C-alpha positions as CSV (number, residue, x, y, z in Angstrom):
1,M,-103.3,19.6,-12.9
2,S,-104.8,19.9,-9.7
3,V,-103.0,21.9,-6.6
4,Q,-103.2,18.7,-4.5
5,S,-101.5,16.6,-7.1
6,A,-98.6,19.2,-7.4
7,A,-98.0,19.4,-3.5
8,S,-97.7,15.4,-3.8
9,R,-94.1,16.2,-5.3
10,P,-91.0,17.6,-3.4
11,L,-90.1,21.1,-4.8
12,P,-87.1,22.2,-6.2
13,G,-85.0,23.8,-3.5
14,F,-87.0,22.8,-0.6
15,A,-87.3,19.6,1.1
16,M,-90.6,18.4,2.4
17,Q,-90.9,19.4,6.2
18,G,-92.4,16.1,7.4
19,T,-89.4,13.9,5.7
20,A,-87.1,16.9,7.3
21,E,-88.5,15.9,10.6
22,K,-87.7,12.6,10.5
23,T,-84.1,13.0,9.1
24,A,-81.3,12.0,11.9
25,Y,-79.4,15.7,12.0
26,D,-76.0,16.1,13.5
27,P,-76.8,18.2,16.6
28,R,-74.7,21.4,14.9
29,T,-76.8,21.1,12.0
30,R,-80.3,20.7,14.3
31,A,-79.2,23.8,16.3
32,L,-79.5,25.3,13.2
33,I,-83.0,24.5,12.2
34,E,-84.5,24.5,15.9
35,G,-81.9,26.7,18.1
36,P,-83.2,30.4,19.2
37,I,-82.2,32.1,15.8
38,A,-80.7,35.8,17.7
39,A,-78.7,33.6,20.2
40,T,-77.6,31.3,17.2
41,L,-76.4,33.9,15.0
42,I,-74.6,36.2,17.8
43,R,-73.2,32.6,19.0
44,L,-71.8,31.8,15.4
45,A,-71.4,35.4,14.5
46,A,-68.4,36.1,17.2
47,P,-65.6,33.4,15.7
48,N,-66.4,35.0,12.5
49,M,-65.4,38.8,13.4
50,L,-62.4,37.2,14.7
51,V,-61.7,36.1,11.9
52,M,-62.1,39.2,9.7
53,L,-60.0,41.1,12.3
54,A,-57.2,38.9,12.2
55,Q,-57.0,38.6,8.6
56,S,-57.0,42.2,8.4
57,S,-53.9,42.7,10.6
58,V,-52.0,40.7,8.5
59,G,-52.7,43.1,5.7
60,L,-51.6,45.7,8.3
61,V,-48.3,44.2,10.0
62,E,-47.2,43.1,6.3
63,T,-47.5,46.8,5.2
64,Y,-45.5,47.6,8.9
65,F,-42.7,46.0,7.8
66,V,-42.5,46.1,4.2
67,G,-42.3,50.0,4.6
68,K,-38.9,49.9,6.1
69,L,-37.7,48.7,2.7
70,G,-38.1,52.2,1.6
71,T,-41.1,54.1,-0.3
72,D,-40.7,52.3,-3.8
73,A,-41.2,48.7,-2.0
74,L,-44.5,50.1,-0.1
75,A,-45.7,51.6,-3.2
76,G,-45.3,48.5,-5.4
77,V,-47.5,46.5,-2.7
78,A,-49.7,49.4,-2.7
79,L,-50.6,48.1,-6.8
80,V,-50.9,44.6,-5.9
81,F,-53.4,45.7,-3.0
82,P,-56.5,46.0,-5.0
83,L,-55.9,42.2,-7.3
84,L,-55.0,40.5,-3.7
85,M,-58.1,41.8,-2.0
86,L,-60.4,41.1,-5.1
87,M,-59.0,37.4,-5.4
88,Q,-59.7,37.4,-1.5
89,M,-63.1,38.5,-2.0
90,M,-64.2,36.2,-4.7
91,S,-62.4,33.2,-2.9
92,A,-63.9,33.9,0.7
93,G,-67.0,35.8,0.1
94,A,-68.3,35.2,-3.5
95,M,-67.3,31.8,-4.1
96,G,-67.2,31.0,-0.8
97,G,-70.5,31.9,0.1
98,G,-71.8,29.9,-3.1
99,I,-70.1,26.5,-1.1
100,S,-71.4,27.3,1.9
101,S,-75.0,27.6,1.0
102,A,-74.6,24.4,-1.0
103,I,-73.5,22.4,1.8
104,A,-76.0,23.6,4.1
105,R,-78.7,23.0,1.5
106,A,-77.7,19.4,1.0
107,L,-77.7,19.0,4.8
108,G,-80.9,20.4,5.4
109,A,-82.3,18.6,3.2
110,G,-80.3,15.3,4.6
111,R,-78.5,14.8,1.5
112,R,-75.3,13.8,3.4
113,A,-73.5,12.1,0.4
114,D,-73.8,15.0,-1.7
115,A,-73.2,17.4,1.2
116,D,-69.5,14.9,1.6
117,A,-69.4,14.8,-2.6
118,L,-69.7,18.9,-2.7
119,V,-66.3,19.0,-0.7
120,V,-64.3,17.5,-3.3
121,H,-66.6,19.8,-6.1
122,A,-65.4,22.8,-3.7
123,L,-62.0,21.9,-4.2
124,A,-62.1,21.5,-8.1
125,I,-63.4,25.0,-8.4
126,A,-60.8,26.4,-6.4
127,L,-57.9,24.8,-8.2
128,V,-59.4,26.2,-11.5
129,F,-59.9,29.7,-10.4
130,G,-56.6,30.1,-8.7
131,L,-54.7,28.8,-11.7
132,T,-56.9,31.4,-13.8
133,F,-55.3,33.7,-11.5
134,T,-52.3,32.6,-11.4
135,V,-51.8,32.4,-15.0
136,S,-53.5,36.2,-15.4
137,L,-51.1,37.9,-13.1
138,L,-47.9,36.4,-14.3
139,A,-49.1,37.2,-18.0
140,G,-50.0,40.7,-17.9
141,G,-48.9,41.7,-14.6
142,R,-46.5,44.4,-15.7
143,W,-49.0,46.1,-18.3
144,L,-51.6,45.9,-15.5
145,Y,-49.3,47.6,-12.6
146,A,-48.2,50.0,-15.0
147,A,-51.5,50.8,-16.2
148,M,-52.0,51.7,-12.4
149,G,-49.5,54.3,-12.4
150,G,-46.5,51.6,-11.7
151,S,-42.9,52.7,-13.1
152,G,-39.6,52.4,-12.5
153,A,-38.4,50.8,-9.1
154,S,-41.8,51.0,-7.5
155,L,-43.4,48.8,-10.9
156,Q,-40.2,46.6,-10.2
157,A,-41.2,45.9,-6.4
158,A,-44.8,45.2,-7.4
159,L,-43.8,42.5,-9.9
160,I,-41.3,40.9,-7.5
161,Y,-44.7,40.8,-4.8
162,S,-46.6,39.6,-7.4
163,R,-45.0,36.8,-8.8
164,V,-44.7,35.4,-5.7
165,V,-48.0,35.8,-3.9
166,F,-49.8,34.7,-7.2
167,V,-48.2,32.0,-7.7
168,G,-49.4,30.9,-4.5
169,A,-52.9,31.9,-5.5
170,I,-54.5,27.7,-5.7
171,L,-53.5,27.9,-1.8
172,V,-55.7,31.4,-1.2
173,W,-58.6,29.9,-3.1
174,L,-58.2,26.2,-1.7
175,F,-57.7,27.6,2.0
176,N,-60.8,30.0,1.6
177,S,-62.8,27.1,-0.1
178,L,-62.0,24.3,2.7
179,A,-63.0,27.2,5.7
180,N,-66.8,27.9,3.9
181,V,-67.1,24.0,3.5
182,I,-66.8,23.8,7.3
183,R,-68.8,27.0,7.9
184,G,-71.7,25.8,6.1
185,T,-72.0,23.1,8.3
186,G,-72.4,25.8,11.1
187,N,-69.3,25.9,12.4
188,M,-67.5,28.7,12.7
189,M,-65.0,27.9,15.2
190,V,-62.5,25.9,14.0
191,P,-62.0,28.4,10.5
192,A,-61.2,30.9,13.8
193,L,-59.1,29.0,15.1
194,V,-56.9,28.0,12.1
195,T,-56.9,31.6,10.6
196,C,-55.6,32.8,14.1
197,A,-52.9,30.3,14.9
198,G,-52.1,31.3,11.3
199,V,-51.5,35.4,12.0
200,V,-49.3,33.8,15.3
201,V,-47.2,32.4,12.8
202,L,-47.0,34.7,10.2
203,I,-46.5,38.2,12.0
204,P,-42.6,37.1,13.5
205,L,-42.5,35.2,10.0
206,S,-42.9,38.5,8.0
207,P,-39.8,40.1,9.2
208,C,-37.8,37.4,9.4
209,L,-38.0,36.8,5.6
210,I,-37.8,39.9,4.9
211,F,-35.0,41.4,6.8
212,G,-33.3,38.1,7.5
213,L,-33.4,37.4,10.8
214,G,-31.6,34.5,12.1
215,P,-31.3,31.5,10.0
216,F,-33.9,32.8,7.8
217,P,-32.8,34.7,4.0
218,K,-33.0,38.3,3.3
219,L,-35.4,38.0,0.7
220,G,-36.2,41.3,1.1
221,I,-39.8,42.7,-0.6
222,A,-40.5,38.7,-1.7
223,G,-40.0,37.7,1.8
224,G,-43.3,39.1,2.9
225,A,-45.0,37.1,0.2
226,V,-43.6,34.4,0.8
227,A,-44.6,34.8,4.4
228,V,-48.5,34.7,3.3
229,V,-47.8,31.7,0.6
230,I,-46.8,29.8,3.9
231,Y,-49.6,31.1,5.9
232,Y,-52.1,30.2,3.2
233,A,-50.0,26.7,3.1
234,L,-50.3,25.8,6.7
235,G,-53.7,26.8,7.2
236,S,-55.6,24.7,4.3
237,L,-53.3,21.9,5.6
238,A,-54.9,22.2,9.0
239,L,-58.5,22.6,7.2
240,G,-57.8,19.4,5.1
241,A,-56.8,17.7,8.1
242,Y,-59.8,18.7,10.5
243,L,-62.1,17.4,7.7
244,R,-60.1,13.9,7.0
245,S,-60.1,13.6,10.6
246,G,-64.0,12.5,11.5
247,R,-64.9,15.5,13.6
248,S,-66.7,17.5,11.1
249,V,-70.0,17.2,9.9
250,V,-68.7,16.3,6.3
251,G,-65.7,14.6,5.6
252,L,-63.3,15.2,2.7
253,A,-62.6,11.6,0.9
254,I,-61.4,11.8,-2.7
255,A,-61.8,8.0,-3.6
256,G,-65.0,6.7,-4.8
257,I,-66.2,11.0,-5.6
258,R,-67.4,10.9,-9.1
259,M,-67.8,14.3,-10.6
260,R,-71.0,15.5,-11.4
261,R,-72.6,18.4,-12.9
262,P,-75.6,19.6,-10.7
263,L,-72.8,19.3,-7.6
264,F,-70.9,21.6,-9.3
265,A,-73.8,23.7,-10.7
266,D,-75.5,24.1,-7.2
267,I,-72.2,26.0,-5.8
268,L,-71.7,28.0,-9.2
269,R,-75.1,29.3,-9.6
270,V,-74.7,31.1,-6.7
271,G,-70.7,31.9,-6.5
272,L,-70.8,33.1,-9.7
273,V,-73.5,35.9,-9.2
274,A,-71.7,36.5,-6.1
275,A,-68.3,37.3,-8.0
276,L,-69.9,39.5,-10.4
277,I,-71.1,41.2,-7.5
278,T,-67.4,41.5,-6.0
279,V,-66.2,43.0,-9.3
280,Q,-69.6,45.6,-9.4
281,T,-68.5,46.7,-6.0
282,N,-64.9,47.0,-6.9
283,L,-65.4,48.9,-10.0
284,T,-68.1,51.3,-7.7
285,I,-65.1,52.2,-5.5
286,A,-63.1,52.9,-8.7
287,I,-65.4,55.0,-10.6
288,A,-66.1,57.1,-6.9
289,T,-62.4,57.6,-6.3
290,G,-61.7,59.0,-10.1
291,L,-64.5,61.8,-9.7
292,V,-63.7,62.4,-6.2
293,G,-60.3,63.0,-7.7
294,A,-61.2,65.9,-9.9
295,F,-61.4,67.7,-6.6
296,G,-57.6,67.1,-5.9
297,P,-55.3,65.1,-3.5
298,A,-57.1,66.9,-0.6
299,A,-60.5,65.5,-1.6
300,I,-59.2,62.1,-2.7
301,A,-57.2,62.0,0.7
302,G,-60.6,62.7,2.8
303,Y,-62.8,60.4,0.8
304,G,-60.2,57.3,1.2
305,T,-59.7,58.1,5.1
306,G,-63.5,58.9,5.7
307,S,-64.5,55.5,3.7
308,R,-62.1,53.6,5.6
309,L,-64.8,53.4,8.2
310,E,-67.1,51.7,5.6
311,Y,-64.3,48.7,5.2
312,L,-64.4,48.4,8.8
313,L,-67.7,47.5,8.7
314,I,-66.9,44.5,6.5
315,P,-65.8,42.0,9.6
316,L,-69.3,43.1,11.3
317,V,-71.2,42.1,8.4
318,F,-69.2,39.3,7.4
319,G,-69.4,38.0,10.9
320,L,-73.1,38.1,10.5
321,G,-73.0,36.7,6.9
322,G,-71.1,33.6,7.8
323,P,-73.9,32.0,10.0
324,L,-76.9,33.6,7.7
325,V,-75.8,31.5,4.7
326,A,-75.6,28.2,7.2
327,M,-78.8,28.7,8.6
328,V,-80.5,30.0,5.7
329,G,-79.5,27.5,3.5
330,T,-79.8,24.6,6.0
331,N,-83.4,25.6,6.5
332,I,-84.5,26.2,3.1
333,G,-83.0,22.7,2.6
334,A,-85.0,21.2,5.5
335,G,-88.2,22.6,4.0
336,R,-88.8,25.7,6.5
337,P,-88.9,28.4,4.4
338,E,-90.8,30.5,7.1
339,R,-88.1,29.8,9.4
340,A,-85.4,30.9,6.8
341,L,-87.0,34.3,6.6
342,R,-87.1,34.7,9.7
343,V,-83.5,34.2,9.9
344,A,-82.6,36.5,7.1
345,W,-84.9,39.2,8.9
346,I,-83.3,39.0,12.5
347,G,-80.0,39.0,10.9
348,A,-80.9,42.0,8.8
349,A,-82.0,44.0,12.0
350,I,-79.2,43.3,14.0
351,G,-76.5,44.4,10.9
352,A,-78.6,47.6,10.4
353,G,-78.8,48.4,13.6
354,L,-75.0,48.1,14.6
355,C,-73.8,49.7,11.4
356,E,-76.3,52.3,11.6
357,I,-74.7,53.1,15.2
358,I,-71.3,53.3,13.8
359,G,-72.5,55.4,10.5
360,F,-74.7,57.8,12.9
361,A,-72.0,58.3,15.6
362,A,-69.4,59.2,12.6
363,A,-71.9,62.0,10.9
364,I,-72.2,63.3,14.6
365,E,-68.2,63.6,15.1
366,P,-66.4,62.9,12.0
367,R,-63.1,64.6,13.4
368,A,-62.8,61.6,16.1
369,W,-62.7,59.2,13.1
370,L,-60.6,61.6,10.4
371,S,-57.8,62.7,12.9
372,L,-56.9,59.1,13.5
373,F,-54.7,58.9,10.1
374,G,-54.2,63.1,9.9
375,T,-55.1,66.7,11.1
376,A,-54.6,68.3,7.1
377,P,-57.5,70.9,7.2
378,E,-58.3,70.1,3.6
379,M,-58.1,66.2,4.4
380,I,-60.5,66.8,7.4
381,D,-63.0,69.0,5.6
382,A,-63.6,66.6,2.7
383,G,-63.4,63.5,5.2
384,S,-66.1,65.4,7.3
385,R,-68.2,66.1,4.5
386,Y,-68.2,62.5,3.5
387,L,-69.2,61.1,7.0
388,H,-71.9,63.8,7.3
389,A,-73.4,62.4,3.9
390,V,-72.7,58.7,3.8
391,G,-72.7,57.7,7.5
392,P,-76.1,58.1,8.1
393,A,-76.6,55.4,5.0
394,Y,-74.7,52.6,6.9
395,G,-77.2,51.3,8.5
396,L,-79.0,50.7,4.9
397,F,-75.4,49.3,3.7
398,G,-75.8,47.0,6.4
399,L,-79.1,46.3,6.0
400,G,-78.8,45.3,1.8
401,M,-75.1,43.4,2.8
402,T,-76.7,41.0,5.5
403,L,-79.8,40.2,3.4
404,Y,-77.2,39.6,0.5
405,F,-75.4,36.7,2.6
406,A,-78.6,35.5,3.2
407,S,-79.6,35.4,-0.7
408,Q,-76.8,33.2,-0.8
409,G,-77.9,30.8,1.6
410,A,-81.2,30.7,-0.2
411,G,-79.5,30.6,-3.2
412,R,-81.2,33.3,-4.7
413,L,-79.2,36.2,-6.0
414,L,-80.8,38.2,-9.0
415,W,-82.3,41.1,-6.8
416,P,-79.1,41.3,-4.8
417,L,-77.4,41.7,-8.2
418,L,-79.5,44.0,-9.6
419,A,-79.0,46.2,-6.4
420,N,-75.8,46.2,-6.8
421,L,-76.0,47.3,-10.2
422,A,-78.2,49.8,-9.1
423,R,-75.7,51.3,-6.7
424,L,-72.9,51.2,-9.2
425,V,-75.3,53.2,-11.7
426,I,-76.4,55.9,-8.9
427,A,-73.2,56.3,-7.8
428,A,-70.7,56.6,-10.8
429,G,-74.3,58.6,-12.5
430,G,-74.9,60.9,-9.7
431,D,-71.2,61.7,-8.9
432,F,-70.5,62.6,-13.0
433,V,-74.0,64.7,-12.6
434,A,-72.8,66.6,-9.7
435,L,-69.3,67.1,-11.2
436,R,-70.2,68.4,-14.0
437,W,-73.7,70.6,-13.1
438,T,-73.0,71.5,-9.4
439,G,-69.1,71.1,-8.9
440,N,-69.9,70.5,-5.2
441,L,-68.3,67.8,-3.8
442,T,-70.7,67.3,-0.8
443,D,-73.2,66.6,-3.5
444,V,-71.1,63.8,-4.9
445,F,-70.9,62.7,-1.7
446,L,-74.7,62.4,-1.7
447,A,-74.8,60.2,-4.8
448,L,-72.7,57.8,-3.0
449,A,-75.5,58.3,-0.1
450,A,-78.2,57.5,-2.8
451,A,-76.5,54.5,-4.1
452,L,-76.2,52.9,-0.8
453,T,-79.5,53.7,0.1
454,A,-81.2,52.3,-3.2
455,F,-78.3,49.0,-2.3
456,G,-80.3,48.4,0.8
457,I,-84.2,49.3,-0.1
458,I,-83.7,46.8,-3.3
459,N,-82.6,44.1,-1.2
460,A,-85.0,44.4,1.2
461,A,-88.1,45.0,-0.5
462,A,-87.0,42.0,-2.5
463,V,-86.9,39.6,-0.1
464,A,-90.1,40.7,1.4
465,S,-91.7,40.3,-1.4
466,G,-90.8,36.4,-1.8
467,V,-88.5,36.2,-4.5
468,W,-87.0,33.2,-2.8
469,F,-89.5,31.2,-3.7
470,K,-89.9,30.4,-7.5
471,G,-93.4,31.4,-9.0
472,G,-94.0,33.7,-6.5
473,A,-97.1,33.8,-3.9
474,A,-98.9,30.7,-5.8
475,R,-95.6,28.6,-5.4
476,R,-94.9,29.9,-1.8
477,A,-98.7,28.8,-1.0
478,V,-98.3,25.5,-2.5
479,I,-94.9,24.8,-0.8
480,L,-97.0,25.5,2.6
481,R,-100.0,23.5,2.0
482,T,-97.5,20.6,1.1
483,Q,-96.2,21.1,4.7
484,E,-99.6,21.3,6.1
485,R,-100.4,17.9,4.2
486,V,-97.2,15.6,5.2
487,K,-97.2,16.5,9.0
């Protein structure tokens, strides 16, 4: 078959540019395809960063009030927190990225009916995953929290809190899925406003339900969990109402929607791989913490305190990640692969630059950060070693993470998965070797830095090699020739 005949048919994952140019796009969608890249990314990133900061404040505020109930209550919440964070990361960043990517690519290709149908498919997926978390944690919570070190009153507190939170797991999944549907259209402001409004309600509601203030019942540790569930319930209603209002680029309509396997696949082929990457990331952290623990409590405290800075980079990277998914996905769908790549690299440059500035500053003066959490000399020493070793690699972490989000938009996550696997292997293997052979805590942290470096470089090399386009350079050439022929 000749190249000319091959070029005459649309290619999977890419609309023909001539067709795309004739499509009557919504102004918001057209801005993603034609607007100035850097300015559009920054404009869309600001609300996303606000969302992440607001959600982070929810956990801090709740922890503060629960702490007033005593050490056992605080320990119980601490046992549940990693599972709650895993669910948040999977629903908002992993499967949520799959939802945003599918919506963006459908809108970019001018498939409005498919984009509307994808909303219902996303909600069906959210219900299944939410129910899975509910059943799993209600059935296995006691065993899991006991395995994590819970016992006595702290274990009982964890079970009380967990049962309430995970009974409402479906609401968490619905909220994050609806928010990512809207983000996939290029609208970052509505999810941000709903989230911030919810935080304004949650901050006073949490202590009222914990301590029984005013007309509210005194629920103790369960009160904090009830407040969180109410927050996600009200937020889901608000986001659903917006999608039903007709003001959104896509709409929520149950009637007349037929469930179709290709639309489920469009979300899941990105979301499931991203969920696996999320599990890998949490496993990396757990293994590293365990190996650092061999050096004693001070080392764990220093590592935990120093690595908190890495967690503060997540709102920054996610702020860019949401717009990257939408912009890359829309341009891929519209048959503009060159612009999609430019969006990815500009976003990566911004993310890497900001993360490197923070990491380099922390490596130069680690005490400025560490002293916010404590002044014990052993903790300061261990935390300083961590930031001296890992801080300079934060730029490559930012590079890898922004390209991971861009790859979500492109629907190509094999290499981000392999890059994260390399990070896991290097971190675990390097830490084990350092622990057994040198017994030097600094060498353990250098292995973590090497893992972040590999993560960033592998993602960058993969995108640069053209792995987003099936068949490599030859297929990409066909795509470009197709675009030229239909102009």
